[in-house]
C-alpha positions in Angstrom: -56.4 69.7 -32.6 -53.2 69.8 -30.5 -55.2 68.3 -27.6 -56.5 65.5 -29.8 -52.9 64.6 -31.0 -51.6 64.7 -27.4 -54.4 62.4 -26.3 -53.8 59.9 -29.1 -50.0 59.9 -28.3 -50.8 59.3 -24.6 -53.2 56.5 -25.5 -50.5 54.8 -27.6 -47.9 55.1 -24.9 -50.0 54.2 -21.8 -50.5 50.5 -22.6 -46.8 50.0 -22.9 -46.1 51.6 -19.5 -48.9 49.6 -17.8 -47.7 46.2 -19.1 -44.0 46.6 -18.2 -42.9 43.3 -16.7 -41.1 42.7 -13.5 -37.9 40.7 -14.3 -39.3 37.6 -12.5 -42.8 37.8 -14.0 -43.7 34.9 -16.3 -43.6 31.2 -16.7 -40.9 29.2 -14.8 -40.1 25.5 -14.6 -39.1 23.7 -11.4 -35.4 22.7 -11.9 -35.9 19.2 -10.5 -39.6 18.3 -11.2 -42.0 18.4 -14.1 -43.8 21.4 -12.6 -44.4 25.0 -13.9 -45.1 28.2 -11.9 -46.5 31.4 -13.3 -45.4 34.5 -11.4 -47.5 37.6 -11.9 -47.7 41.1 -10.3 -50.5 43.4 -9.6 -50.0 46.9 -8.0 -46.3 45.9 -7.2 -47.2 42.8 -5.3 -46.6 39.4 -6.8 -47.8 35.8 -6.5 -46.8 32.5 -8.0 -49.4 29.9 -8.9 -48.7 26.3 -10.1 -49.5 26.3 -13.8 -49.0 22.5 -14.2 -47.5 19.6 -12.4 -47.0 16.3 -14.3 -46.7 14.3 -11.1 -49.6 15.9 -9.2 -52.4 17.2 -11.4 -54.3 18.4 -8.3 -51.7 21.0 -7.7 -52.7 23.0 -10.8 -53.8 26.5 -9.7 -52.5 26.2 -6.1 -50.8 29.3 -4.7 -47.1 28.6 -4.1 -45.7 32.1 -3.6 -47.5 35.2 -2.3 -46.7 38.8 -1.1 -43.7 39.1 -3.4 -42.2 42.6 -3.3 -38.9 44.0 -4.5 -36.4 44.2 -1.7 -35.0 47.5 -2.9 -34.9 49.4 -6.2 -31.2 48.5 -7.0 -31.3 44.8 -6.4 -32.4 41.6 -8.1 -33.9 40.3 -4.9 -37.5 40.0 -3.8 -39.0 39.1 -0.5 -42.2 37.0 -0.1 -43.8 33.9 1.3 -43.8 30.4 -0.1 -46.1 27.6 0.9 -44.4 24.8 2.9 -46.2 21.5 2.6 -44.3 20.2 5.6 -45.6 22.9 7.9 -48.9 23.5 6.1 -48.3 27.2 6.1 -46.5 30.0 4.3 -42.9 30.8 5.3 -40.8 33.9 4.6 -38.5 33.6 1.6 -36.0 35.6 -0.4 -36.2 35.3 -4.1 -33.0 36.0 -6.1 -32.8 36.4 -9.8 -29.5 34.6 -10.4 -29.5 35.2 -14.1 -32.0 36.2 -16.7 -33.1 32.6 -16.9 -32.9 31.3 -13.2 -34.5 32.1 -9.9 -33.3 30.7 -6.6 -35.5 30.8 -3.5 -34.1 30.8 0.0 -35.9 30.5 3.3 -35.3 33.7 5.2 -34.1 32.0 8.3 -31.5 29.9 6.4 -30.2 31.9 3.5 -27.3 29.6 2.8 -29.2 26.9 0.9 -31.7 27.3 -1.9 -35.0 25.5 -1.2 -36.3 25.9 -4.8 -34.8 26.6 -8.2 -36.9 27.8 -11.2 -35.7 28.2 -14.8 -37.4 30.5 -17.3 -39.6 28.9 -19.9 
């Protein structure tokens, strides 16, 4: 009987632990364009796909960010890669959670100027 109660308790706790969100996970809106990006994580590695783009409907579903990983356990910074249309390839980026509602993305080689801003939706 004790085993059964413990199993039921574990079953009720496990889904919560498995669905804990990363702070940057979710739906984000481009700060300057009518475009939305969904960031999701699986096994600690994230990706960002275009959910919708009012000026370019063909962009829906395209991969914008990939290989997103937390820089270190005490920061609000992630490393990853972002698709660059001008080069036709992915470039290394740093992703910084500026506040609970805003992400800034910087190209790794020039961390002085944000190349993309996203706000939480």
